[in-house]
C-alpha positions in Angstrom: -7.0 -15.1 7.4 -10.4 -16.2 8.2 -12.4 -13.2 10.5 -11.6 -13.8 14.1 -7.9 -14.9 13.4 -5.4 -12.9 16.1 -1.7 -13.1 15.3 0.7 -13.9 18.2 4.5 -11.9 17.2 6.4 -13.7 20.1 5.0 -17.2 19.3 5.1 -16.2 15.2 1.9 -18.8 15.1 -2.2 -17.3 14.2 -4.4 -17.6 17.2 -8.4 -19.5 16.4 -11.0 -17.4 18.2 -11.8 -20.6 20.6 -8.0 -19.7 21.4 -6.3 -22.6 19.7 -3.2 -22.3 17.4 -3.4 -22.9 13.7 -1.4 -25.6 13.0 1.5 -26.0 10.3 -0.7 -27.9 8.1 -3.6 -25.7 8.5 -1.9 -23.0 7.7 -0.3 -24.8 4.8 -3.6 -25.5 3.0 -4.7 -21.8 3.8 -1.7 -20.6 1.5 -1.8 -23.5 -0.9 -5.1 -22.3 -1.1 -4.3 -19.0 -2.2 -1.5 -20.1 -4.6 -4.1 -22.3 -6.7 -7.1 -19.6 -6.5 -4.3 -17.5 -7.9 -2.7 -20.2 -10.0 -6.8 -20.8 -11.6 -8.0 -16.7 -12.3 -4.3 -16.2 -14.0 -5.4 -19.4 -16.1 -8.5 -18.5 -16.6 -7.7 -14.8 -17.7 -5.1 -16.2 -20.3 -7.4 -18.5 -22.0 -9.6 -15.5 -22.3 -6.9 -14.1 -24.2 -6.0 -16.9 -26.5 -9.9 -16.8 -27.5 -9.8 -13.2 -28.5 -11.9 -12.3 -25.8 -9.5 -10.0 -23.8 -7.0 -7.8 -25.6 -3.2 -8.0 -25.4 -3.5 -4.5 -22.8 -6.3 -5.7 -20.6 -4.1 -9.2 -20.1 -0.9 -7.8 -19.2 -2.8 -5.4 -16.5 -5.1 -8.0 -15.0 -1.2 -10.4 -15.2 0.4 -7.7 -13.5 -2.1 -7.3 -11.1 -2.8 -10.6 -10.0 1.1 -10.9 -9.8 1.4 -8.2 -7.2 -1.7 -9.5 -5.2 -0.4 -12.9 -5.0 2.9 -12.4 -3.1 1.4 -9.3 -1.4 -1.0 -11.9 0.6 1.3 -14.8 0.8 3.9 -12.6 2.5 1.7 -11.0 4.5 0.1 -14.8 5.2 3.8 -15.4 6.1 4.6 -12.1 8.2 1.5 -12.3 10.4 -0.8 -9.7 8.4 -0.8 -6.5 6.8 -0.7 -4.7 10.1 3.0 -6.8 10.6 4.1 -5.6 7.5 7.1 -3.4 8.7 9.7 -2.1 6.5 11.7 -4.6 6.5 8.9 -7.3 5.3 7.7 -4.4 2.7 11.7 -4.2 1.6 11.7 -8.1 0.7 8.1 -7.6 -0.5 9.2 -4.8 -3.1 12.3 -6.7 -4.3 10.3 -10.4 -4.7 7.3 -8.3 -7.0 10.0 -6.3 -8.6 11.6 -9.9 -9.7 8.5 -11.1 -11.1 7.5 -7.8 -13.1 10.5 -8.6 -14.4 9.7 -12.3 -15.6 6.5 -11.2 -16.5 7.4 -8.2 -18.5 9.5 -10.8 -20.8 6.8 -13.3 -20.9 4.6 -10.1 -22.3 6.9 -8.5 -24.6 7.6 -12.6 -25.9 3.4 -12.6 -26.7 3.0 -9.5 -27.8 6.3 -10.3 -30.2 4.2 -13.9 -31.8 7.7 -15.6 -29.9 5.4 -17.4 -27.8 1.9 -19.0 -29.2 -1.8 -18.1 -28.1 -3.0 -21.7 -27.0 -3.0 -23.4 -24.2 0.5 -23.8 -23.4 0.5 -20.3 -23.1 -2.5 -20.3 -20.4 -0.7 -23.2 -18.6 2.5 -20.6 -17.8 0.7 -18.3 -17.1 -0.7 -20.5 -14.2 3.0 -20.6 -12.9 2.8 -16.6 -11.9 0.1 -18.1 -9.8 2.2 -20.8 -8.5 5.3 -18.9 -7.8 3.3 -17.7 -4.4 4.6 -20.6 -2.3 7.9 -19.6 -2.8 7.1 -16.0 -1.4 5.7 -17.8 1.7 8.6 -19.6 2.5 10.9 -16.9 1.8 8.9 -14.8 4.1 8.8 -17.0 6.9 12.5 -17.9 6.3 13.6 -14.5 7.0 10.8 -13.8 9.6 12.4 -16.8 11.4 16.0 -15.7 10.5 15.3 -12.3 12.2 13.6 -14.0 15.2 16.8 -15.7 16.0 16.9 -19.3 14.5 20.0 -20.6 12.6 19.5 -23.8 11.0 16.7 -24.9 7.8 15.6 -28.0 7.0 13.7 -29.0 4.2 10.3 -31.9 4.1 8.8 -33.2 1.4 5.0 -32.6 1.3 3.3 -36.2 1.6 1.2 -35.5 -1.3 2.7 -33.5 -3.6 5.1 -34.4 -6.4 8.6 -34.0 -6.2 11.9 -33.5 -8.8 15.5 -35.2 -7.7 16.7 -31.8 -5.8 13.8 -31.8 -3.4 14.8 -35.8 -2.2 18.5 -34.4 -2.3 17.8 -31.2 -0.1 15.7 -33.0 2.4 18.1 -35.5 2.6 20.3 -33.0 3.8 19.1 -32.6 7.3 19.2 -29.2 8.9 21.7 -26.9 8.0 22.8 -23.2 8.3 19.9 -20.7 6.8 20.1 -20.1 3.6 22.7 -23.3 2.4 19.5 -25.3 0.6 18.2 -24.0 -2.5 15.3 -21.8 -1.7 11.8 -23.1 -2.8 11.2 -21.9 -6.2 14.5 -22.2 -7.7 14.7 -26.2 -8.0 14.2 -28.6 -11.2 10.4 -28.6 -10.4 10.8 -24.3 -10.5 7.0 -23.1 -9.4 5.7 -26.1 -8.8 7.8 -27.0 -6.0 5.8 -27.9 -3.0 8.2 -28.2 -0.5 8.4 -26.3 2.6 11.0 -25.5 5.4 11.8 -26.4 9.1 13.5 -23.8 11.2 15.4 -24.1 15.0 
């Protein structure tokens, strides 16, 4: 978050230096900016590997570091900052990163063995590891709201994003018990999903 912003753990909202609450739309823009920057960096890193300017080992290590940094940043954004990350929050983040490392290790193995071609498609695929940070944000937000007493969730469509059929289907269901709807990142559009949940 920008300097001077604080977090109200009761309202579960960020507060600007002028005392105004950060709106959901503003928070979304911050989160999307983090995800886009990470995706750009991982794509650029992989393009450099494809071009031969970094070794496989350098690429693999930097990808792991980028994945960890992205998901850590998005979890912290959802939970109110690093200082709000207690054992429960760190446990959730740890499980997410472990799963992402498994995906990444499989990708790296295929790259090293030549099953994945060193081309632009590889760079585009690497980008998805940054985009996946959005699902960590939405999952962390859901856990935060459930712990605070929310019992229902509703999926809504980002107006400026492209959506798959599952996203439209989930949004049409309106309010459902938390955990009933298909999580962001597990729908047909995968890491490119830009949907979000509301809670009550």
